[in-house]
mmJSON file of the N, C-alpha and C atoms, coordinates in Angstrom:
{"data_MODEL":{"atom_site":{
"group_PDB":["ATOM","ATOM","ATOM","ATOM","ATOM","ATOM","ATOM","ATOM","ATOM","ATOM","ATOM","ATOM","ATOM","ATOM","ATOM","ATOM","ATOM","ATOM","ATOM","ATOM","ATOM","ATOM","ATOM","ATOM","ATOM","ATOM","ATOM","ATOM","ATOM","ATOM","ATOM","ATOM","ATOM","ATOM","ATOM","ATOM","ATOM","ATOM","ATOM","ATOM","ATOM","ATOM","ATOM","ATOM","ATOM","ATOM","ATOM","ATOM","ATOM","ATOM","ATOM","ATOM","ATOM","ATOM","ATOM","ATOM","ATOM","ATOM","ATOM","ATOM","ATOM","ATOM","ATOM","ATOM","ATOM","ATOM","ATOM","ATOM","ATOM","ATOM","ATOM","ATOM","ATOM","ATOM","ATOM","ATOM","ATOM","ATOM","ATOM","ATOM","ATOM","ATOM","ATOM","ATOM","ATOM","ATOM","ATOM","ATOM","ATOM","ATOM","ATOM","ATOM","ATOM","ATOM","ATOM","ATOM","ATOM","ATOM","ATOM","ATOM","ATOM","ATOM","ATOM","ATOM","ATOM","ATOM","ATOM","ATOM","ATOM","ATOM","ATOM","ATOM","ATOM","ATOM","ATOM","ATOM","ATOM","ATOM","ATOM","ATOM"],
"id":[1,2,3,4,5,6,7,8,9,10,11,12,13,14,15,16,17,18,19,20,21,22,23,24,25,26,27,28,29,30,31,32,33,34,35,36,37,38,39,40,41,42,43,44,45,46,47,48,49,50,51,52,53,54,55,56,57,58,59,60,61,62,63,64,65,66,67,68,69,70,71,72,73,74,75,76,77,78,79,80,81,82,83,84,85,86,87,88,89,90,91,92,93,94,95,96,97,98,99,100,101,102,103,104,105,106,107,108,109,110,111,112,113,114,115,116,117,118,119,120],
"type_symbol":["N","C","C","N","C","C","N","C","C","N","C","C","N","C","C","N","C","C","N","C","C","N","C","C","N","C","C","N","C","C","N","C","C","N","C","C","N","C","C","N","C","C","N","C","C","N","C","C","N","C","C","N","C","C","N","C","C","N","C","C","N","C","C","N","C","C","N","C","C","N","C","C","N","C","C","N","C","C","N","C","C","N","C","C","N","C","C","N","C","C","N","C","C","N","C","C","N","C","C","N","C","C","N","C","C","N","C","C","N","C","C","N","C","C","N","C","C","N","C","C"],
"label_atom_id":["N","CA","C","N","CA","C","N","CA","C","N","CA","C","N","CA","C","N","CA","C","N","CA","C","N","CA","C","N","CA","C","N","CA","C","N","CA","C","N","CA","C","N","CA","C","N","CA","C","N","CA","C","N","CA","C","N","CA","C","N","CA","C","N","CA","C","N","CA","C","N","CA","C","N","CA","C","N","CA","C","N","CA","C","N","CA","C","N","CA","C","N","CA","C","N","CA","C","N","CA","C","N","CA","C","N","CA","C","N","CA","C","N","CA","C","N","CA","C","N","CA","C","N","CA","C","N","CA","C","N","CA","C","N","CA","C","N","CA","C"],
"label_alt_id":[null,null,null,null,null,null,null,null,null,null,null,null,null,null,null,null,null,null,null,null,null,null,null,null,null,null,null,null,null,null,null,null,null,null,null,null,null,null,null,null,null,null,null,null,null,null,null,null,null,null,null,null,null,null,null,null,null,null,null,null,null,null,null,null,null,null,null,null,null,null,null,null,null,null,null,null,null,null,null,null,null,null,null,null,null,null,null,null,null,null,null,null,null,null,null,null,null,null,null,null,null,null,null,null,null,null,null,null,null,null,null,null,null,null,null,null,null,null,null,null],
"label_comp_id":["UNK","UNK","UNK","UNK","UNK","UNK","UNK","UNK","UNK","UNK","UNK","UNK","UNK","UNK","UNK","UNK","UNK","UNK","UNK","UNK","UNK","UNK","UNK","UNK","UNK","UNK","UNK","UNK","UNK","UNK","UNK","UNK","UNK","UNK","UNK","UNK","UNK","UNK","UNK","UNK","UNK","UNK","UNK","UNK","UNK","UNK","UNK","UNK","UNK","UNK","UNK","UNK","UNK","UNK","UNK","UNK","UNK","UNK","UNK","UNK","UNK","UNK","UNK","UNK","UNK","UNK","UNK","UNK","UNK","UNK","UNK","UNK","UNK","UNK","UNK","UNK","UNK","UNK","UNK","UNK","UNK","UNK","UNK","UNK","UNK","UNK","UNK","UNK","UNK","UNK","UNK","UNK","UNK","UNK","UNK","UNK","UNK","UNK","UNK","UNK","UNK","UNK","UNK","UNK","UNK","UNK","UNK","UNK","UNK","UNK","UNK","UNK","UNK","UNK","UNK","UNK","UNK","UNK","UNK","UNK"],
"label_asym_id":["A","A","A","A","A","A","A","A","A","A","A","A","A","A","A","A","A","A","A","A","A","A","A","A","A","A","A","A","A","A","A","A","A","A","A","A","A","A","A","A","A","A","A","A","A","A","A","A","A","A","A","A","A","A","A","A","A","A","A","A","A","A","A","A","A","A","A","A","A","A","A","A","A","A","A","A","A","A","A","A","A","A","A","A","A","A","A","A","A","A","A","A","A","A","A","A","A","A","A","A","A","A","A","A","A","A","A","A","A","A","A","A","A","A","A","A","A","A","A","A"],
"label_entity_id":["1","1","1","1","1","1","1","1","1","1","1","1","1","1","1","1","1","1","1","1","1","1","1","1","1","1","1","1","1","1","1","1","1","1","1","1","1","1","1","1","1","1","1","1","1","1","1","1","1","1","1","1","1","1","1","1","1","1","1","1","1","1","1","1","1","1","1","1","1","1","1","1","1","1","1","1","1","1","1","1","1","1","1","1","1","1","1","1","1","1","1","1","1","1","1","1","1","1","1","1","1","1","1","1","1","1","1","1","1","1","1","1","1","1","1","1","1","1","1","1"],
"label_seq_id":[1,1,1,2,2,2,3,3,3,4,4,4,5,5,5,6,6,6,7,7,7,8,8,8,9,9,9,10,10,10,11,11,11,12,12,12,13,13,13,14,14,14,15,15,15,16,16,16,17,17,17,18,18,18,19,19,19,20,20,20,21,21,21,22,22,22,23,23,23,24,24,24,25,25,25,26,26,26,27,27,27,28,28,28,29,29,29,30,30,30,31,31,31,32,32,32,33,33,33,34,34,34,35,35,35,36,36,36,37,37,37,38,38,38,39,39,39,40,40,40],
"pdbx_PDB_ins_code":[null,null,null,null,null,null,null,null,null,null,null,null,null,null,null,null,null,null,null,null,null,null,null,null,null,null,null,null,null,null,null,null,null,null,null,null,null,null,null,null,null,null,null,null,null,null,null,null,null,null,null,null,null,null,null,null,null,null,null,null,null,null,null,null,null,null,null,null,null,null,null,null,null,null,null,null,null,null,null,null,null,null,null,null,null,null,null,null,null,null,null,null,null,null,null,null,null,null,null,null,null,null,null,null,null,null,null,null,null,null,null,null,null,null,null,null,null,null,null,null],
"Cartn_x":[70.157,69.94,70.119,69.979,70.127,71.575,72.501,73.923,74.368,73.67,74.108,74.1,73.021,73.048,74.161,74.401,75.436,76.806,77.064,78.365,78.532,77.444,77.521,77.862,77.272,77.557,79.021,79.526,80.925,81.853,81.549,82.386,82.344,81.161,81.027,81.817,81.729,82.434,83.944,84.391,85.829,86.325,85.49,85.861,85.983,85.046,85.099,86.363,86.715,87.925,89.153,89.19,90.335,90.466,89.342,89.372,89.805,89.286,89.634,91.129,91.672,93.105,93.926,93.444,94.164,94.218,93.089,93.037,93.972,93.952,94.826,96.29,96.624,98.004,98.428,97.546,97.866,98.065,97.172,97.299,98.603,98.973,100.209,101.424,101.425,102.546,102.634,101.487,101.497,102.001,101.626,102.092,103.598,104.133,105.589,106.293,105.726,106.345,106.357,105.25,105.197,106.142,106.262,107.205,108.635,108.955,110.3,110.572,109.601,109.776,110.009,109.345,109.513,110.92,111.494,112.865,113.868,113.571,114.467,114.359],
"Cartn_y":[125.416,124.015,123.819,124.887,124.771,124.463,124.807,124.608,123.16,122.417,121.046,120.125,120.086,119.209,119.612,120.917,121.39,120.926,121.008,120.586,119.081,118.333,116.883,116.607,117.375,117.194,117.524,118.593,118.977,117.873,117.328,116.273,115.05,114.723,113.548,113.753,114.932,115.179,115.198,115.713,115.722,114.295,113.439,112.027,111.383,111.691,111.124,111.581,112.866,113.398,112.678,112.474,111.801,110.381,109.652,108.268,108.243,109.194,109.236,109.491,110.434,110.729,109.533,108.828,107.658,106.581,106.347,105.341,105.735,107.009,107.461,107.284,107.579,107.43,105.969,105.075,103.639,103.172,103.609,103.208,103.74,104.97,105.566,104.776,104.434,103.682,102.309,101.642,100.321,100.43,101.502,101.706,101.891,102.659,102.865,101.551,100.765,99.481,98.557,98.498,97.601,98.091,99.411,99.95,99.602,99.767,99.443,97.953,97.119,95.668,95.286,95.971,95.636,96.016,97.087,97.46,96.465,95.928,94.944,93.628],
"Cartn_z":[116.069,115.704,114.206,113.428,111.973,111.61,112.511,112.199,112.404,113.26,113.557,112.341,111.548,110.358,109.393,109.254,108.339,108.811,110.112,110.629,110.454,110.589,110.36,108.899,107.987,106.561,106.291,106.904,106.707,107.213,108.399,108.957,108.053,107.532,106.66,105.382,104.8,103.54,103.77,104.9,105.18,105.39,105.993,106.134,104.765,103.862,102.517,101.795,101.959,101.318,101.867,103.186,103.804,103.273,103.221,102.729,101.277,100.471,99.042,98.866,99.638,99.537,100.001,101.033,101.533,100.46,99.786,98.72,97.583,97.195,96.105,96.492,97.745,98.206,98.151,98.601,98.58,97.141,96.236,94.836,94.247,94.605,94.099,94.588,95.879,96.447,95.797,95.631,94.996,93.563,92.87,91.502,91.465,92.412,92.475,92.769,93.666,94.022,92.81,92.075,90.92,89.82,89.656,88.665,89.053,90.321,90.795,90.622,90.93,90.804,89.343,88.42,87.004,86.529,87.105,86.728,87.303,88.482,89.093,88.326],
"occupancy":[1.0,1.0,1.0,1.0,1.0,1.0,1.0,1.0,1.0,1.0,1.0,1.0,1.0,1.0,1.0,1.0,1.0,1.0,1.0,1.0,1.0,1.0,1.0,1.0,1.0,1.0,1.0,1.0,1.0,1.0,1.0,1.0,1.0,1.0,1.0,1.0,1.0,1.0,1.0,1.0,1.0,1.0,1.0,1.0,1.0,1.0,1.0,1.0,1.0,1.0,1.0,1.0,1.0,1.0,1.0,1.0,1.0,1.0,1.0,1.0,1.0,1.0,1.0,1.0,1.0,1.0,1.0,1.0,1.0,1.0,1.0,1.0,1.0,1.0,1.0,1.0,1.0,1.0,1.0,1.0,1.0,1.0,1.0,1.0,1.0,1.0,1.0,1.0,1.0,1.0,1.0,1.0,1.0,1.0,1.0,1.0,1.0,1.0,1.0,1.0,1.0,1.0,1.0,1.0,1.0,1.0,1.0,1.0,1.0,1.0,1.0,1.0,1.0,1.0,1.0,1.0,1.0,1.0,1.0,1.0],
"B_iso_or_equiv":[0.0,0.0,0.0,0.0,0.0,0.0,0.0,0.0,0.0,0.0,0.0,0.0,0.0,0.0,0.0,0.0,0.0,0.0,0.0,0.0,0.0,0.0,0.0,0.0,0.0,0.0,0.0,0.0,0.0,0.0,0.0,0.0,0.0,0.0,0.0,0.0,0.0,0.0,0.0,0.0,0.0,0.0,0.0,0.0,0.0,0.0,0.0,0.0,0.0,0.0,0.0,0.0,0.0,0.0,0.0,0.0,0.0,0.0,0.0,0.0,0.0,0.0,0.0,0.0,0.0,0.0,0.0,0.0,0.0,0.0,0.0,0.0,0.0,0.0,0.0,0.0,0.0,0.0,0.0,0.0,0.0,0.0,0.0,0.0,0.0,0.0,0.0,0.0,0.0,0.0,0.0,0.0,0.0,0.0,0.0,0.0,0.0,0.0,0.0,0.0,0.0,0.0,0.0,0.0,0.0,0.0,0.0,0.0,0.0,0.0,0.0,0.0,0.0,0.0,0.0,0.0,0.0,0.0,0.0,0.0],
"pdbx_formal_charge":[null,null,null,null,null,null,null,null,null,null,null,null,null,null,null,null,null,null,null,null,null,null,null,null,null,null,null,null,null,null,null,null,null,null,null,null,null,null,null,null,null,null,null,null,null,null,null,null,null,null,null,null,null,null,null,null,null,null,null,null,null,null,null,null,null,null,null,null,null,null,null,null,null,null,null,null,null,null,null,null,null,null,null,null,null,null,null,null,null,null,null,null,null,null,null,null,null,null,null,null,null,null,null,null,null,null,null,null,null,null,null,null,null,null,null,null,null,null,null,null],
"auth_seq_id":[1,1,1,2,2,2,3,3,3,4,4,4,5,5,5,6,6,6,7,7,7,8,8,8,9,9,9,10,10,10,11,11,11,12,12,12,13,13,13,14,14,14,15,15,15,16,16,16,17,17,17,18,18,18,19,19,19,20,20,20,21,21,21,22,22,22,23,23,23,24,24,24,25,25,25,26,26,26,27,27,27,28,28,28,29,29,29,30,30,30,31,31,31,32,32,32,33,33,33,34,34,34,35,35,35,36,36,36,37,37,37,38,38,38,39,39,39,40,40,40],
"auth_comp_id":["UNK","UNK","UNK","UNK","UNK","UNK","UNK","UNK","UNK","UNK","UNK","UNK","UNK","UNK","UNK","UNK","UNK","UNK","UNK","UNK","UNK","UNK","UNK","UNK","UNK","UNK","UNK","UNK","UNK","UNK","UNK","UNK","UNK","UNK","UNK","UNK","UNK","UNK","UNK","UNK","UNK","UNK","UNK","UNK","UNK","UNK","UNK","UNK","UNK","UNK","UNK","UNK","UNK","UNK","UNK","UNK","UNK","UNK","UNK","UNK","UNK","UNK","UNK","UNK","UNK","UNK","UNK","UNK","UNK","UNK","UNK","UNK","UNK","UNK","UNK","UNK","UNK","UNK","UNK","UNK","UNK","UNK","UNK","UNK","UNK","UNK","UNK","UNK","UNK","UNK","UNK","UNK","UNK","UNK","UNK","UNK","UNK","UNK","UNK","UNK","UNK","UNK","UNK","UNK","UNK","UNK","UNK","UNK","UNK","UNK","UNK","UNK","UNK","UNK","UNK","UNK","UNK","UNK","UNK","UNK"],
"auth_asym_id":["A","A","A","A","A","A","A","A","A","A","A","A","A","A","A","A","A","A","A","A","A","A","A","A","A","A","A","A","A","A","A","A","A","A","A","A","A","A","A","A","A","A","A","A","A","A","A","A","A","A","A","A","A","A","A","A","A","A","A","A","A","A","A","A","A","A","A","A","A","A","A","A","A","A","A","A","A","A","A","A","A","A","A","A","A","A","A","A","A","A","A","A","A","A","A","A","A","A","A","A","A","A","A","A","A","A","A","A","A","A","A","A","A","A","A","A","A","A","A","A"],
"auth_atom_id":["N","CA","C","N","CA","C","N","CA","C","N","CA","C","N","CA","C","N","CA","C","N","CA","C","N","CA","C","N","CA","C","N","CA","C","N","CA","C","N","CA","C","N","CA","C","N","CA","C","N","CA","C","N","CA","C","N","CA","C","N","CA","C","N","CA","C","N","CA","C","N","CA","C","N","CA","C","N","CA","C","N","CA","C","N","CA","C","N","CA","C","N","CA","C","N","CA","C","N","CA","C","N","CA","C","N","CA","C","N","CA","C","N","CA","C","N","CA","C","N","CA","C","N","CA","C","N","CA","C","N","CA","C","N","CA","C","N","CA","C"],
"pdbx_PDB_model_num":[1,1,1,1,1,1,1,1,1,1,1,1,1,1,1,1,1,1,1,1,1,1,1,1,1,1,1,1,1,1,1,1,1,1,1,1,1,1,1,1,1,1,1,1,1,1,1,1,1,1,1,1,1,1,1,1,1,1,1,1,1,1,1,1,1,1,1,1,1,1,1,1,1,1,1,1,1,1,1,1,1,1,1,1,1,1,1,1,1,1,1,1,1,1,1,1,1,1,1,1,1,1,1,1,1,1,1,1,1,1,1,1,1,1,1,1,1,1,1,1]
}}}
């Protein structure tokens, strides 16, 4: 039973990492789009 809370923490932290990477990817893509638009 001691392992269950730990696995929940791991799942929660992996979800946070996924969301953080998703946000960074979106910001990167938006930055590329705005840079491209400024060149056009």
